[in-house]
C-alpha positions as MATLAB code, in Angstrom:
seq = 'MTEFIPKVSKHIEAVPPSATLAITAKAKKMKASGINVVNFAGGEPDFNTPDFIIDSAIKSLHAGETKYTPVAGMPKLREVISEKFKKDNNLEYSTEQIMVNVGAKQSLFNIFQAILNPGDEIIIPSPYWVSYVSMAKLASASSVLIPTEQADNFYLHIDKLQKALTPKTKAILINSPSNPTGAVYSRKNLQEIADFAVENKLIVISDEIYEKITYPGSEFISIGSLNSDIFKQTVTVNGLSKSHAMTGWRIGYSGGPKEIIGAAIRLQSHSTSGPTTFCQAASITALSDKSDLFEKNLKIFMDRRNRIVQLLNDIEGVNCSKPGGAFYVFPDVSSFYGTKISGKTIEGSLDFCAHLLETAQVAAVPGIAFGNDKHIRLSYATSIGNIEEGISRLSKFLKG';
ca = [
     -49.192   -6.350   27.226;
     -48.080   -2.688   28.145;
     -50.357   -0.232   27.892;
     -49.995    2.243   25.121;
     -49.301    5.916   26.289;
     -49.018    8.552   23.239;
     -46.218   10.617   23.726;
     -46.712   14.135   22.518;
     -43.841   15.980   21.606;
     -40.948   17.812   23.881;
     -41.367   20.962   22.953;
     -45.174   21.297   23.402;
     -44.533   19.145   26.758;
     -41.913   22.020   27.913;
     -45.088   25.089   27.513;
     -47.569   25.039   31.110;
     -51.171   26.005   30.413;
     -52.052   29.496   30.643;
     -52.349   30.171   34.218;
     -55.342   33.329   33.790;
     -57.289   30.854   31.204;
     -57.069   27.975   34.056;
     -58.305   30.151   37.100;
     -61.049   31.749   35.115;
     -62.005   27.811   34.522;
     -61.758   26.953   37.902;
     -63.980   29.897   39.444;
     -66.238   29.591   36.303;
     -66.986   26.150   37.928;
     -67.109   26.903   41.450;
     -69.828   29.823   40.411;
     -71.364   26.866   38.303;
     -72.101   24.527   41.248;
     -73.119   27.283   43.045;
     -70.379   28.865   44.782;
     -70.213   32.708   45.181;
     -67.019   33.736   43.378;
     -66.081   37.197   42.895;
     -63.765   36.789   39.933;
     -61.333   39.369   39.538;
     -59.164   36.788   37.132;
     -60.500   37.423   33.969;
     -58.966   39.613   30.839;
     -62.307   40.260   29.141;
     -64.761   43.430   29.035;
     -67.826   42.284   31.237;
     -70.299   44.484   29.040;
     -71.623   43.216   25.622;
     -70.342   43.803   22.443;
     -72.270   46.854   21.174;
     -75.864   46.079   19.328;
     -74.573   47.916   16.344;
     -71.892   45.078   15.779;
     -73.885   42.659   16.386;
     -76.493   43.480   13.645;
     -74.027   44.124   11.547;
     -72.370   40.294   11.580;
     -76.320   39.063   11.476;
     -76.489   40.996    8.691;
     -73.824   39.622    6.720;
     -74.853   36.365    7.501;
     -78.246   37.057    5.765;
     -75.760   38.645    2.693;
     -74.478   34.904    2.471;
     -70.695   35.917    3.305;
     -70.573   32.433    4.840;
     -67.474   31.273    2.763;
     -63.145   31.832    3.163;
     -62.053   35.363    3.141;
     -58.682   35.607    1.621;
     -56.058   34.545    3.945;
     -54.522   37.619    5.139;
     -58.285   38.920    5.631;
     -60.923   41.088    3.500;
     -59.713   43.317    1.339;
     -62.248   46.037    2.886;
     -60.993   45.317    6.289;
     -57.397   45.600    5.278;
     -58.081   48.586    4.022;
     -59.893   49.839    6.650;
     -57.374   49.091    9.736;
     -54.398   50.583    7.128;
     -57.273   53.817    7.740;
     -57.133   53.184   11.315;
     -53.668   53.083   11.786;
     -53.015   56.227    9.975;
     -55.847   58.190   11.734;
     -55.269   56.677   15.266;
     -51.526   55.516   15.091;
     -49.611   57.897   13.065;
     -48.065   54.775   11.168;
     -48.561   54.514    7.513;
     -48.905   50.958    6.456;
     -50.007   49.478    3.283;
     -53.033   46.881    2.636;
     -49.676   44.538    2.098;
     -48.307   45.196    5.171;
     -51.406   44.154    7.266;
     -52.546   40.878    8.147;
     -56.061   40.397    9.873;
     -55.657   37.116   12.251;
     -58.037   34.798   14.868;
     -57.288   37.385   18.287;
     -54.461   39.309   18.400;
     -53.048   36.744   20.130;
     -52.683   34.525   17.073;
     -51.049   37.700   15.233;
     -48.341   38.233   17.930;
     -47.996   33.460   18.035;
     -47.300   34.476   13.692;
     -45.241   36.804   13.940;
     -42.483   34.970   16.749;
     -42.611   31.918   13.970;
     -41.850   34.231   11.072;
     -39.076   36.029   13.194;
     -37.469   33.855   15.347;
     -34.992   30.638   14.634;
     -33.592   28.501   17.248;
     -31.194   29.964   19.522;
     -32.054   33.550   19.175;
     -33.850   35.464   21.983;
     -36.281   37.705   22.531;
     -35.649   40.762   24.963;
     -39.134   40.903   27.083;
     -39.812   42.930   30.042;
     -41.344   41.071   33.261;
     -43.738   41.172   34.383;
     -45.248   40.203   31.121;
     -48.631   38.420   29.607;
     -47.958   35.233   30.498;
     -47.747   33.502   27.183;
     -45.121   36.038   25.073;
     -42.392   33.548   26.438;
     -44.484   30.262   25.751;
     -44.648   31.003   22.059;
     -40.730   31.984   22.291;
     -40.559   29.000   23.270;
     -42.844   27.387   20.796;
     -40.282   28.867   18.334;
     -37.148   27.298   20.006;
     -35.889   30.709   21.078;
     -34.977   32.305   24.184;
     -37.250   34.988   26.213;
     -34.759   37.090   28.097;
     -36.958   38.681   31.124;
     -35.686   42.193   31.850;
     -37.013   42.932   35.241;
     -38.760   46.120   35.973;
     -40.695   47.321   39.215;
     -43.030   49.367   40.128;
     -41.932   52.457   41.675;
     -40.351   53.156   38.554;
     -43.906   52.587   36.680;
     -42.068   49.059   35.334;
     -40.475   51.214   32.871;
     -37.809   49.855   30.818;
     -35.015   51.705   30.961;
     -32.156   51.522   28.587;
     -29.636   50.120   30.839;
     -31.108   47.373   31.556;
     -31.591   47.127   27.709;
     -27.779   47.212   27.056;
     -26.835   44.957   29.525;
     -28.917   41.835   28.215;
     -27.570   42.685   24.607;
     -26.169   39.793   23.269;
     -25.081   38.506   19.857;
     -28.004   36.630   19.550;
     -30.413   39.263   20.515;
     -33.103   39.258   17.484;
     -36.311   41.609   18.917;
     -37.510   43.557   21.728;
     -41.458   43.094   22.880;
     -43.172   45.849   24.973;
     -46.775   45.903   25.605;
     -47.972   49.066   26.636;
     -50.735   49.792   28.232;
     -49.567   46.430   30.634;
     -50.927   43.427   30.665;
     -51.072   42.900   33.980;
     -49.481   45.867   35.629;
     -51.290   48.621   33.683;
     -48.628   50.790   32.728;
     -47.911   53.314   29.945;
     -44.939   53.487   28.802;
     -44.011   57.292   28.610;
     -42.935   58.564   25.024;
     -39.181   59.581   26.871;
     -39.053   55.937   27.542;
     -40.392   55.159   24.426;
     -37.491   56.730   22.200;
     -35.073   54.977   24.254;
     -36.135   52.085   23.609;
     -36.699   52.478   20.085;
     -33.405   54.294   19.812;
     -31.735   51.092   21.360;
     -33.517   48.993   18.861;
     -32.407   50.738   16.172;
     -29.094   51.199   17.209;
     -28.605   47.636   17.269;
     -31.068   46.916   14.078;
     -33.699   44.988   16.813;
     -37.063   44.235   15.423;
     -40.234   45.792   17.998;
     -42.726   43.375   18.417;
     -45.323   46.521   20.278;
     -48.519   45.044   21.960;
     -51.182   47.580   21.674;
     -54.209   45.703   22.272;
     -55.396   48.052   25.441;
     -54.416   51.078   23.384;
     -58.078   52.627   23.976;
     -58.079   51.944   27.375;
     -55.391   54.585   27.868;
     -56.913   57.112   31.287;
     -56.065   60.887   31.710;
     -52.983   61.482   33.149;
     -51.337   59.084   30.925;
     -49.792   59.493   27.167;
     -50.681   56.496   23.887;
     -47.758   56.296   22.055;
     -47.266   53.758   19.258;
     -43.418   53.302   19.246;
     -43.443   52.769   15.418;
     -44.554   56.348   15.032;
     -41.674   57.801   17.001;
     -39.477   58.127   13.734;
     -39.020   56.516   10.147;
     -36.042   54.154   11.285;
     -38.270   52.978   14.549;
     -41.168   52.555   11.538;
     -38.950   50.291    9.628;
     -38.565   48.363   12.504;
     -41.818   47.598   14.015;
     -44.659   45.393   14.306;
     -47.663   46.549   15.596;
     -50.509   44.175   16.912;
     -53.567   45.232   17.844;
     -57.604   43.929   17.700;
     -60.581   44.642   18.964;
     -61.310   42.467   21.919;
     -60.416   44.815   24.540;
     -61.807   47.822   22.620;
     -65.387   47.044   21.902;
     -65.228   44.043   23.572;
     -65.530   41.566   20.782;
     -62.942   38.944   23.006;
     -64.870   35.627   21.416;
     -65.176   37.118   17.913;
     -61.685   36.230   17.824;
     -60.293   39.399   15.552;
     -57.037   40.690   15.946;
     -54.495   42.556   13.171;
     -50.875   43.858   12.724;
     -49.104   45.807   10.828;
     -45.067   46.332   10.141;
     -42.667   45.366    6.960;
     -43.530   43.300    4.218;
     -41.292   41.113    4.730;
     -42.983   39.893    8.375;
     -45.943   40.376    7.259;
     -45.704   38.295    4.334;
     -44.124   34.903    5.890;
     -47.081   35.199    9.353;
     -49.687   35.205    6.100;
     -47.701   31.978    5.072;
     -48.089   30.492    7.844;
     -51.499   30.892    8.480;
     -52.066   29.342    5.210;
     -51.297   26.307    6.480;
     -52.427   26.608   10.011;
     -56.700   28.898   10.542;
     -56.627   30.126    7.278;
     -58.786   33.587    7.222;
     -60.571   33.933   10.122;
     -64.327   33.782   10.188;
     -65.980   35.704    7.457;
     -69.058   37.433    9.619;
     -66.701   38.620   12.353;
     -64.262   40.630    9.766;
     -67.372   42.119    8.278;
     -68.645   43.170   11.893;
     -65.012   44.155   12.167;
     -65.031   46.765    9.457;
     -68.514   48.194   10.641;
     -66.381   48.367   14.900;
     -63.394   50.205   13.601;
     -65.765   52.452   10.815;
     -67.292   53.382   13.836;
     -67.659   57.406   14.734;
     -69.486   57.315   18.070;
     -68.303   58.059   21.038;
     -68.210   54.272   22.512;
     -64.581   54.690   23.633;
     -65.028   57.560   25.846;
     -68.149   55.810   28.036;
     -66.260   52.876   28.431;
     -63.448   54.885   29.717;
     -65.111   56.428   32.155;
     -66.629   53.306   33.532;
     -63.537   51.214   33.309;
     -61.348   54.736   34.989;
     -64.305   54.726   38.034;
     -63.925   51.015   38.910;
     -59.982   51.471   38.272;
     -60.088   54.585   41.002;
     -62.464   52.401   43.971;
     -60.507   49.515   43.495;
     -56.452   51.131   44.297;
     -57.932   53.234   46.900;
     -59.827   49.756   48.440;
     -56.783   48.220   48.279;
     -54.504   50.113   49.435;
     -56.939   50.170   52.627;
     -55.694   47.620   53.698;
     -52.444   47.250   55.717;
     -49.965   45.068   53.931;
     -50.537   46.137   50.699;
     -49.177   48.332   47.965;
     -50.765   49.340   44.656;
     -50.057   51.776   42.049;
     -52.333   53.510   40.090;
     -52.504   51.997   36.552;
     -52.288   54.482   33.747;
     -54.204   51.855   31.224;
     -55.757   48.732   30.359;
     -58.395   46.759   33.590;
     -55.884   45.237   35.498;
     -53.969   46.191   39.362;
     -50.793   44.783   39.926;
     -50.502   44.872   43.783;
     -47.927   44.072   45.705;
     -48.671   41.905   48.508;
     -45.589   40.159   49.491;
     -45.261   41.563   52.968;
     -47.743   38.623   53.614;
     -45.605   35.740   52.930;
     -44.247   33.795   55.933;
     -47.388   34.326   57.891;
     -50.552   32.669   58.818;
     -53.736   32.806   56.920;
     -56.633   31.359   58.292;
     -53.953   28.406   59.053;
     -52.066   28.235   56.154;
     -48.245   29.338   55.738;
     -48.205   31.282   52.716;
     -44.962   31.019   50.933;
     -45.773   33.001   47.405;
     -48.437   34.594   44.822;
     -49.103   30.871   43.731;
     -50.389   30.056   47.559;
     -51.923   33.286   48.341;
     -54.164   32.594   45.458;
     -55.140   29.380   45.754;
     -56.178   30.059   49.491;
     -57.714   32.876   48.944;
     -60.107   31.593   45.946;
     -60.583   28.374   48.119;
     -61.104   30.234   51.526;
     -62.378   33.246   50.472;
     -64.359   32.453   47.383;
     -62.108   35.067   45.532;
     -60.367   34.663   42.361;
     -57.311   36.654   41.149;
     -54.337   35.607   39.566;
     -50.292   34.875   40.901;
     -47.910   37.627   40.079;
     -45.643   34.826   39.412;
     -47.690   33.594   36.314;
     -46.098   36.812   35.358;
     -42.815   36.522   36.388;
     -43.365   38.141   39.324;
     -43.620   36.564   42.576;
     -44.559   39.554   45.098;
     -47.678   40.324   43.195;
     -51.236   39.348   42.293;
     -53.067   40.578   39.312;
     -56.876   41.388   40.062;
     -59.060   42.564   36.705;
     -61.431   45.216   37.841;
     -63.482   44.373   34.727;
     -66.595   43.588   37.113;
     -69.155   45.931   38.270;
     -68.187   47.934   41.149;
     -70.859   46.064   43.708;
     -68.445   42.568   42.869;
     -65.124   45.219   43.397;
     -66.566   46.417   46.574;
     -67.694   42.811   47.599;
     -64.213   41.596   46.116;
     -62.091   43.697   48.356;
     -63.929   43.124   51.388;
     -63.639   39.594   50.986;
     -60.178   39.789   50.376;
     -58.814   42.220   53.448;
     -61.149   39.929   56.170;
     -59.035   36.930   54.382;
     -55.587   38.972   55.393;
     -57.083   39.805   58.751;
     -57.805   35.367   59.385;
];
């Protein structure tokens, strides 16, 4: 009798695991076994959620807020999000146009499912966050990837958009500040994208999760705020993971046209239902806070950014631009491809990162996971001491 082997669906078989989560897990496993790993792979702030937010969650639990909430989120939280959009982003979303999700990742997943049909195309600038392409695939749609270049600040320009446009194009996704590059789109570049989207009646999905980590010299702008036409075609996605160091709380949210948000809420009603109740209560407190939390955190990240960029560019053969936002650098290390490092010929970013982790105990994410094999991604959501130690190991590794 032959052994029974369960078969999973073809569309799930075609989806790879998240490279960032896989490398982070491996680095944590090595660390747990006693190996001194410097981990640049993670995508979360290294400091804890502020105490006033934690205290709010505890108070909520003791108050008995442990039951289901409406699928789209607590009414009060949706009100606070509406106020946040208006105050911070100049976006006028009613509470009916807002949904709260289990992290911004679920917000994006729901939106992809709500707008994309089999055969549709969605334009995604490359480098891109690892999950966008898989989300499109799970919606039976195709990702049309447009390469962008470090020398041009990874901007998405109109000439490339025009070449990518087909009758099947349904949407454009933008992510500013960007993961993995840290690039922040200029007002001019956003206006070009907005005009193109309006002219061609395309939905814009704007992933703004790193909004609060935008450095002096760069200007954060929500594309939906540029004019009333693009506002009607934009879904704005955000969350508390990066801004408030609340990655594990899993609270994301989005605002957009009622038709799209309503469809996404219906999907959520058959998947997770509403997010965790006490996490929503704490999010009301977080979004209502008027302290200088963001300014303090931004200064910490900026000091780290400046140090890691300096150290990377001091290494011969490494070319790293200074990001305008987020907490990642995306250095070009391709000059080392085809050469031997510590006895191994490096053929691309995957080889580079695997050998770096095994040989120097430094965890980084290969750029190929983001659609650009010339680069690697390093997160500087870690201490200056770890940054200096990790880049020192990287430098010695490259001289190997």
